[in-house]
Residue frames as a rotation matrix with the C-alpha (Angstrom) as fourth column:
MET 1
-0.516 0.335 0.788 176.91
-0.083 0.896 -0.435 -94.17
-0.852 -0.290 -0.435 107.02
GLN 2
-0.721 0.309 -0.620 175.28
-0.664 -0.054 0.746 -95.75
0.197 0.950 0.244 103.98
ILE 3
-0.306 0.695 0.651 171.94
-0.204 0.620 -0.758 -97.52
-0.930 -0.364 -0.048 103.70
THR 4
-0.910 0.009 -0.415 170.45
-0.408 0.164 0.898 -99.44
0.076 0.986 -0.146 100.78
ARG 5
-0.080 0.936 0.344 166.86
-0.424 0.280 -0.861 -100.28
-0.902 -0.214 0.375 99.87
ARG 6
-0.973 -0.228 0.022 166.06
-0.103 0.520 0.848 -102.92
-0.204 0.823 -0.530 97.22
LEU 7
0.077 0.996 -0.051 162.87
-0.546 0.000 -0.838 -103.11
-0.834 0.093 0.544 95.14
GLU 8
-0.791 -0.291 0.538 161.96
0.222 0.683 0.696 -105.50
-0.570 0.670 -0.475 92.34
PHE 9
0.153 0.843 -0.516 159.82
-0.552 -0.360 -0.752 -105.16
-0.819 0.400 0.411 89.22
ASP 10
-0.153 -0.093 0.984 159.05
0.636 0.753 0.170 -106.93
-0.757 0.651 -0.056 85.96
ALA 11
0.374 0.256 -0.892 159.42
-0.457 -0.786 -0.417 -105.26
-0.807 0.563 -0.177 82.58
GLY 12
0.568 -0.172 0.805 160.01
0.704 0.608 -0.367 -106.01
-0.426 0.775 0.466 78.93
HIS 13
0.402 -0.448 -0.799 162.53
-0.493 -0.841 0.224 -104.45
-0.772 0.304 -0.558 76.59
ARG 14
0.714 -0.404 0.571 164.72
0.668 0.636 -0.386 -105.07
-0.207 0.658 0.724 73.61
ILE 15
0.050 -0.778 -0.627 168.04
-0.107 -0.628 0.771 -103.72
-0.993 0.029 -0.114 72.45
PRO 16
0.806 0.565 -0.176 167.33
-0.243 0.046 -0.969 -103.15
-0.540 0.824 0.174 68.73
ASN 17
0.607 -0.624 -0.493 170.91
-0.683 -0.091 -0.725 -103.28
0.407 0.776 -0.481 67.43
HIS 18
0.237 -0.516 0.823 172.18
-0.737 0.457 0.499 -106.02
-0.633 -0.725 -0.272 69.74
ALA 19
-0.334 -0.505 -0.796 174.22
-0.916 0.374 0.147 -108.71
0.224 0.778 -0.588 67.98
SER 20
-0.967 -0.026 -0.254 172.51
0.026 0.980 -0.197 -111.56
0.254 -0.197 -0.947 69.81
LEU 21
-0.463 0.849 -0.254 169.23
0.802 0.523 0.289 -112.56
0.379 -0.070 -0.923 71.47
CYS 22
-0.420 0.295 -0.858 168.60
0.618 -0.599 -0.508 -109.25
-0.665 -0.744 0.069 73.24
ARG 23
-0.964 0.124 -0.235 167.47
-0.253 -0.697 0.671 -107.74
-0.080 0.707 0.703 69.93
HIS 24
-0.499 0.828 -0.256 164.23
0.352 0.464 0.813 -109.71
0.792 0.316 -0.523 70.38
LEU 25
0.093 0.637 0.765 161.30
-0.690 -0.512 0.511 -108.68
0.717 -0.576 0.392 72.58
HIS 26
-0.115 -0.128 -0.985 161.83
0.520 0.837 -0.170 -110.21
0.846 -0.532 -0.030 76.03
GLY 27
0.643 0.410 0.647 161.45
-0.318 -0.627 0.712 -109.45
0.697 -0.663 -0.273 79.71
HIS 28
-0.486 -0.816 -0.314 163.31
0.148 0.277 -0.949 -109.50
0.861 -0.508 -0.014 82.99
ARG 29
0.745 0.441 -0.500 162.70
0.584 -0.069 0.809 -109.63
0.322 -0.895 -0.309 86.71
TYR 30
-0.003 -0.746 0.666 164.64
0.126 -0.661 -0.740 -106.45
0.992 0.082 0.096 87.47
ALA 31
0.504 0.086 -0.860 165.85
0.864 -0.078 0.498 -105.35
-0.024 -0.993 -0.113 90.87
ILE 32
0.248 -0.418 0.874 166.92
0.136 -0.878 -0.459 -101.85
0.959 0.233 -0.161 91.81
GLU 33
0.250 -0.265 -0.931 169.02
0.968 0.093 0.233 -100.99
0.025 -0.960 0.280 94.82
VAL 34
0.554 0.003 0.832 169.14
0.102 -0.993 -0.064 -97.40
0.826 0.121 -0.551 96.05
THR 35
0.095 -0.626 -0.774 172.09
0.978 0.205 -0.046 -96.49
0.188 -0.752 0.632 98.28
LEU 36
0.645 0.150 0.749 172.05
0.058 -0.987 0.147 -93.24
0.762 -0.051 -0.646 100.26
SER 37
-0.280 -0.756 -0.591 174.53
0.815 0.138 -0.563 -91.77
0.508 -0.639 0.578 102.71
GLY 38
0.243 0.302 0.922 174.13
-0.226 -0.906 0.357 -89.44
0.943 -0.295 -0.152 105.62
PRO 39
-0.750 -0.514 0.416 174.69
-0.482 -0.006 -0.876 -89.04
0.452 -0.858 -0.243 109.32
LEU 40
-0.502 0.578 -0.643 172.83
0.723 0.688 0.054 -91.06
0.474 -0.438 -0.764 111.91
VAL 41
0.198 0.653 0.731 169.94
-0.116 -0.725 0.679 -89.14
0.973 -0.219 -0.068 113.45
ALA 42
-0.715 -0.598 -0.363 171.06
0.321 0.181 -0.930 -88.32
0.621 -0.781 0.063 116.99
ASP 43
-0.515 0.577 0.634 167.94
-0.710 -0.701 0.062 -86.53
0.481 -0.418 0.771 118.24
PRO 44
-0.997 0.080 0.024 166.52
0.050 0.808 -0.587 -88.71
-0.066 -0.584 -0.809 121.06
SER 45
-0.318 0.942 -0.104 163.02
-0.256 -0.191 -0.948 -87.39
-0.913 -0.275 0.302 120.38
SER 46
-0.224 0.181 -0.958 163.09
-0.972 -0.117 0.205 -88.42
-0.075 0.977 0.202 116.70
PRO 47
0.692 0.502 0.519 161.42
-0.443 0.863 -0.244 -91.65
-0.570 -0.061 0.819 115.60
GLU 48
0.877 -0.442 -0.188 164.45
0.005 0.401 -0.916 -92.07
0.480 0.803 0.354 113.31
GLN 49
0.512 -0.722 0.466 167.01
-0.841 -0.311 0.443 -91.87
-0.175 -0.619 -0.766 116.14
GLY 50
-0.030 -0.663 0.748 169.95
-0.317 0.716 0.622 -94.14
-0.948 -0.218 -0.232 115.33
MET 51
0.372 0.215 0.903 168.99
0.733 0.529 -0.428 -94.34
-0.570 0.821 0.039 111.63
VAL 52
-0.876 -0.479 0.050 170.14
0.378 -0.619 0.688 -92.53
-0.299 0.622 0.723 108.53
ALA 53
-0.534 0.826 -0.182 166.48
-0.842 -0.501 0.199 -92.49
0.073 0.259 0.963 107.46
ASP 54
-0.042 0.622 0.782 163.50
-0.415 0.701 -0.580 -94.78
-0.909 -0.348 0.229 107.81
PHE 55
-0.875 -0.335 0.351 163.61
0.116 0.558 0.822 -97.42
-0.471 0.759 -0.449 105.07
SER 56
-0.023 0.938 0.345 159.89
0.858 0.196 -0.474 -96.87
-0.513 0.285 -0.810 104.43
ARG 57
0.550 0.150 -0.822 160.62
-0.110 -0.962 -0.249 -93.26
-0.828 0.228 -0.512 103.37
ILE 58
-0.511 -0.807 -0.296 163.42
-0.513 0.010 0.858 -94.45
-0.690 0.591 -0.419 101.07
LYS 59
-0.707 0.303 0.639 161.10
0.538 0.817 0.208 -97.07
-0.459 0.491 -0.740 99.55
ALA 60
0.299 0.935 -0.193 158.20
0.560 -0.335 -0.758 -94.65
-0.773 0.118 -0.624 99.02
ILE 61
0.267 -0.274 -0.924 160.34
-0.561 -0.823 0.082 -92.38
-0.783 0.497 -0.374 96.85
ALA 62
-0.783 -0.618 -0.075 161.92
-0.441 0.466 0.768 -95.18
-0.440 0.634 -0.637 94.80
LYS 63
-0.467 0.682 0.563 158.51
0.537 0.725 -0.432 -96.79
-0.702 0.101 -0.704 94.39
THR 64
0.381 0.604 -0.700 157.28
-0.227 -0.673 -0.704 -93.85
-0.896 0.427 -0.119 92.29
LEU 65
-0.226 -0.550 -0.804 159.82
-0.954 -0.042 0.297 -94.84
-0.197 0.834 -0.515 89.60
VAL 66
-0.942 -0.169 0.290 159.35
-0.152 0.985 0.080 -98.59
-0.299 0.031 -0.954 90.08
ASP 67
-0.155 0.968 0.198 155.57
0.242 0.232 -0.942 -98.30
-0.958 -0.098 -0.270 89.79
ARG 68
0.409 0.258 -0.875 155.94
-0.692 -0.538 -0.482 -96.60
-0.595 0.802 -0.042 86.38
TRP 69
-0.353 -0.688 -0.634 158.38
-0.931 0.327 0.164 -99.22
0.095 0.648 -0.756 85.09
ASP 70
-0.694 0.071 0.717 156.70
-0.277 0.892 -0.356 -102.31
-0.665 -0.445 -0.599 86.59
HIS 71
-0.132 0.606 0.785 154.93
0.625 0.665 -0.408 -104.45
-0.769 0.437 -0.466 83.97
ALA 72
0.645 0.206 -0.736 155.79
-0.375 -0.754 -0.539 -101.88
-0.666 0.624 -0.409 81.30
PHE 73
0.582 -0.559 0.591 157.71
0.811 0.455 -0.368 -102.22
-0.063 0.693 0.718 78.08
LEU 74
0.395 -0.585 -0.708 160.87
0.033 -0.761 0.647 -100.08
-0.918 -0.279 -0.281 78.22
VAL 75
0.544 -0.022 0.839 161.52
0.808 0.284 -0.517 -98.91
-0.227 0.959 0.172 74.68
TYR 76
-0.544 -0.792 -0.278 164.08
0.552 -0.587 0.592 -96.80
-0.632 0.169 0.756 72.84
VAL 77
0.163 0.621 -0.767 162.60
-0.180 -0.746 -0.642 -93.73
-0.970 0.243 -0.010 71.13
GLY 78
-0.305 -0.390 -0.869 164.38
-0.892 -0.201 0.404 -94.75
-0.333 0.898 -0.287 67.91
ASP 79
-0.936 0.041 0.349 162.83
0.098 0.984 0.147 -98.22
-0.337 0.172 -0.926 67.87
THR 80
-0.629 0.699 -0.339 159.95
-0.756 -0.652 0.057 -97.04
-0.181 0.292 0.939 65.68
ALA 81
-0.423 0.492 -0.761 158.58
-0.331 0.698 0.635 -100.44
0.844 0.520 -0.132 64.64
VAL 82
-0.584 0.179 -0.792 158.18
0.700 0.605 -0.379 -101.57
0.411 -0.776 -0.479 68.26
ARG 83
-0.887 0.278 -0.368 156.83
0.023 -0.770 -0.638 -98.18
-0.460 -0.575 0.677 69.33
THR 84
-0.566 0.710 -0.420 154.20
-0.764 -0.259 0.591 -98.34
0.311 0.655 0.689 66.57
PHE 85
-0.369 0.394 -0.842 153.23
0.176 0.919 0.353 -101.83
0.913 -0.018 -0.408 67.71
LEU 86
-0.726 0.049 -0.686 153.04
0.687 0.085 -0.722 -100.81
0.023 -0.995 -0.095 71.38
ASP 87
-0.877 0.408 -0.254 151.00
-0.367 -0.910 -0.194 -97.71
-0.311 -0.077 0.947 70.51
SER 88
-0.476 0.723 -0.500 148.45
-0.523 0.225 0.822 -99.99
0.707 0.653 0.271 68.84
LEU 89
-0.464 0.280 -0.840 147.77
0.623 0.778 -0.084 -101.79
0.630 -0.563 -0.535 72.12
PRO 90
0.337 0.672 0.659 145.01
-0.036 -0.691 0.722 -100.04
0.941 -0.267 -0.209 74.10
GLU 91
0.832 0.059 0.552 146.20
-0.502 -0.345 0.793 -98.76
0.237 -0.937 -0.257 77.48
HIS 92
0.615 -0.688 -0.386 149.56
0.599 0.726 -0.339 -100.51
0.514 -0.023 0.858 77.14
ARG 93
0.882 -0.401 -0.248 152.14
-0.007 -0.537 0.844 -99.42
-0.471 -0.742 -0.476 79.69
THR 94
0.514 -0.725 0.459 155.12
0.770 0.153 -0.620 -98.14
0.379 0.672 0.637 77.71
VAL 95
0.696 -0.415 -0.586 158.07
0.126 -0.733 0.669 -96.07
-0.706 -0.540 -0.458 78.92
VAL 96
0.826 -0.359 0.434 160.12
0.445 -0.057 -0.894 -94.37
0.346 0.932 0.113 76.20
PHE 97
0.480 -0.770 -0.420 163.83
0.372 -0.255 0.892 -93.63
-0.794 -0.585 0.164 76.67
ASN 98
0.769 -0.260 -0.584 166.22
-0.569 -0.694 -0.441 -91.47
-0.291 0.672 -0.682 74.63
GLN 99
-0.379 -0.890 -0.253 168.74
-0.924 0.378 0.052 -94.35
0.049 0.253 -0.966 74.57
PRO 100
-0.040 0.336 -0.941 168.31
-0.248 0.909 0.335 -98.13
0.968 0.247 0.047 74.17
PRO 101
0.601 0.406 0.689 167.03
-0.724 -0.088 0.684 -99.55
0.338 -0.910 0.241 77.49
THR 102
-0.002 -0.715 -0.699 170.24
0.128 0.693 -0.710 -101.31
0.992 -0.091 0.090 78.49
ALA 103
0.477 0.094 -0.874 170.94
0.850 0.205 0.485 -101.90
0.225 -0.974 0.018 82.17
GLU 104
-0.559 -0.793 -0.244 173.47
0.824 -0.563 -0.058 -99.05
-0.091 -0.233 0.968 81.99
HIS 105
-0.754 0.309 0.579 171.02
0.041 -0.858 0.511 -96.52
0.655 0.409 0.635 80.56
LEU 106
0.343 0.915 -0.211 168.22
0.286 0.112 0.952 -97.59
0.895 -0.386 -0.224 82.89
ALA 107
0.181 -0.364 -0.914 170.51
0.983 0.086 0.160 -97.24
0.021 -0.927 0.373 85.91
ALA 108
-0.840 -0.540 0.055 171.64
0.542 -0.840 0.032 -93.76
0.029 0.056 0.998 84.79
SER 109
-0.412 0.777 0.476 168.07
-0.015 -0.528 0.849 -92.66
0.911 0.343 0.229 84.14
ALA 110
0.513 0.588 -0.625 166.93
0.575 0.304 0.759 -93.97
0.637 -0.749 -0.182 87.52
TYR 111
-0.255 -0.686 -0.682 169.84
0.963 -0.241 -0.117 -92.26
-0.084 -0.687 0.722 89.26
ALA 112
-0.888 -0.111 0.447 169.05
0.235 -0.944 0.232 -88.88
0.396 0.311 0.864 87.68
GLU 113
-0.024 0.972 0.233 165.36
-0.061 -0.234 0.970 -89.07
0.998 0.009 0.065 88.58
LEU 114
0.572 0.281 -0.771 165.87
0.653 0.412 0.635 -90.40
0.496 -0.867 0.052 92.10
ALA 115
-0.535 -0.795 -0.284 168.69
0.830 -0.432 -0.354 -87.96
0.159 -0.425 0.891 92.93
GLU 116
-0.700 0.363 0.615 166.22
-0.161 -0.919 0.359 -85.11
0.695 0.153 0.702 92.34
ALA 117
0.327 0.927 -0.185 163.47
-0.040 0.209 0.977 -86.84
0.944 -0.312 0.106 94.31
TYR 118
0.312 -0.271 -0.911 165.65
0.896 0.402 0.187 -87.61
0.316 -0.874 0.368 97.35
ALA 119
-0.796 -0.599 0.091 167.12
0.552 -0.779 -0.299 -84.09
0.250 -0.188 0.950 97.33
SER 120
-0.368 0.754 0.545 163.60
-0.261 -0.646 0.717 -82.68
0.892 0.122 0.435 97.29
GLU 121
0.602 0.654 -0.459 162.57
0.179 0.449 0.875 -84.86
0.778 -0.609 0.153 100.24
PHE 122
0.627 -0.416 -0.658 165.72
0.779 0.327 0.535 -84.76
-0.007 -0.849 0.529 102.38
GLY 123
0.940 -0.341 -0.012 167.62
-0.341 -0.937 -0.069 -81.67
0.012 0.069 -0.998 101.21
SER 124
0.157 -0.969 -0.193 171.31
-0.674 0.037 -0.737 -81.96
0.721 0.246 -0.647 102.05
GLN 125
0.332 0.035 0.943 170.62
-0.876 0.381 0.295 -84.40
-0.349 -0.924 0.157 104.93
LEU 126
0.345 -0.169 0.923 171.05
0.166 0.979 0.118 -87.39
-0.924 0.113 0.366 102.59
ARG 127
-0.132 -0.416 -0.900 172.93
-0.891 -0.347 0.292 -88.00
-0.434 0.840 -0.325 99.35
LEU 128
0.909 0.374 0.185 172.07
-0.227 0.815 -0.533 -90.58
-0.350 0.443 0.825 96.72
GLU 129
0.000 -0.996 0.091 175.34
-0.565 0.075 0.822 -92.44
-0.825 -0.052 -0.562 96.27
ARG 130
-0.912 -0.361 -0.194 174.38
-0.379 0.561 0.736 -95.17
-0.157 0.745 -0.648 93.84
VAL 131
0.400 0.915 0.047 171.60
-0.795 0.372 -0.480 -96.84
-0.456 0.155 0.876 91.94
ARG 132
-0.806 -0.567 0.170 172.33
-0.431 0.759 0.488 -100.47
-0.405 0.320 -0.856 91.13
LEU 133
0.273 0.907 -0.320 170.02
-0.909 0.135 -0.395 -101.95
-0.315 0.398 0.861 88.50
PHE 134
-0.609 -0.379 0.697 170.01
-0.221 0.925 0.310 -105.74
-0.762 0.035 -0.647 88.17
GLU 135
-0.177 0.515 -0.839 168.88
-0.976 0.015 0.216 -107.00
0.124 0.857 0.500 84.78
THR 136
0.463 0.222 -0.858 169.43
-0.063 0.974 0.217 -110.57
0.884 -0.046 0.465 85.95
PRO 137
0.992 -0.104 -0.066 170.74
0.078 0.122 0.989 -111.92
-0.095 -0.987 0.129 89.27
ASN 138
0.340 -0.932 0.123 174.22
0.780 0.352 0.517 -112.04
-0.525 -0.080 0.847 87.70
CYS 139
-0.430 -0.453 0.781 174.25
0.843 -0.511 0.168 -108.86
0.322 0.731 0.602 85.60
TRP 140
0.573 0.610 -0.547 173.86
0.763 -0.641 0.084 -105.28
-0.299 -0.466 -0.833 86.80
ALA 141
-0.099 -0.557 0.824 174.90
0.618 -0.684 -0.388 -101.72
0.780 0.471 0.413 86.21
ASP 142
0.046 0.024 -0.999 175.80
0.918 -0.395 0.033 -99.06
-0.394 -0.918 -0.041 88.78
ALA 143
0.090 0.004 0.996 175.08
0.561 -0.826 -0.048 -95.37
0.823 0.563 -0.077 88.31
GLY 144
0.014 -0.152 -0.988 176.25
0.947 -0.316 0.061 -92.56
-0.321 -0.937 0.139 90.53
PRO 145
0.440 0.250 -0.863 176.72
0.261 -0.955 -0.143 -88.81
-0.859 -0.162 -0.485 90.55
ASP 146
-0.424 -0.721 -0.548 179.04
-0.365 -0.418 0.832 -88.86
-0.829 0.552 -0.086 87.52
CYS 147
-0.641 0.226 0.734 176.60
0.635 0.693 0.341 -90.71
-0.432 0.684 -0.588 85.22
ALA 148
-0.888 0.383 -0.252 174.67
-0.459 -0.748 0.479 -88.96
-0.005 0.542 0.841 82.49
ARG 149
-0.102 0.948 0.301 170.91
-0.589 0.187 -0.786 -89.43
-0.801 -0.257 0.540 82.29
GLY 150
-0.777 -0.161 0.608 169.82
0.234 0.823 0.518 -92.45
-0.584 0.545 -0.602 80.20
C-alpha cells in the first residue's frame, strides 16, 4: 500500500546559467509530495490499525525539511555573486546546494534527506518511494531510490 502527504512552501531561487527568465532572482509556491509504502497495520490495539502510518507522523518528518526551505532563498554554491549578496542581508534565510536549485536537484536532495529520516523513524516498516517536487502547478520533478543527492 502507498500513502502520500503533500506540504507547500514558498522560496526563491535562480538558475544562473539558464537561457531564459529563470536566470533572474524569482520565487515559487512549491509543493512537495512524499510517497511511502508499507503494509497496513493489522494490530487491533494500535491507534494506526488499518493505516500504513498516521499522516501526522509523515508530515512531522517532512516538515523539518520544509521549515528550512520555507521563505528561504535556495542558491547554488557556485553562484558567488548572489551568495555574496545574500550573506550581506542580516539573518537572511539561505540554503546552499552543491548543484543549481532546479526542481530536479531539489527533489533529489529532498529524497536523500527524507529517506534517511523516515528510515530512522520507521526502520524497515516503511519505504520512501518517491518525492515529487512541484515548482509550479504544471511542472514537477520526481526523485526516488535511484536518484543522486542534489
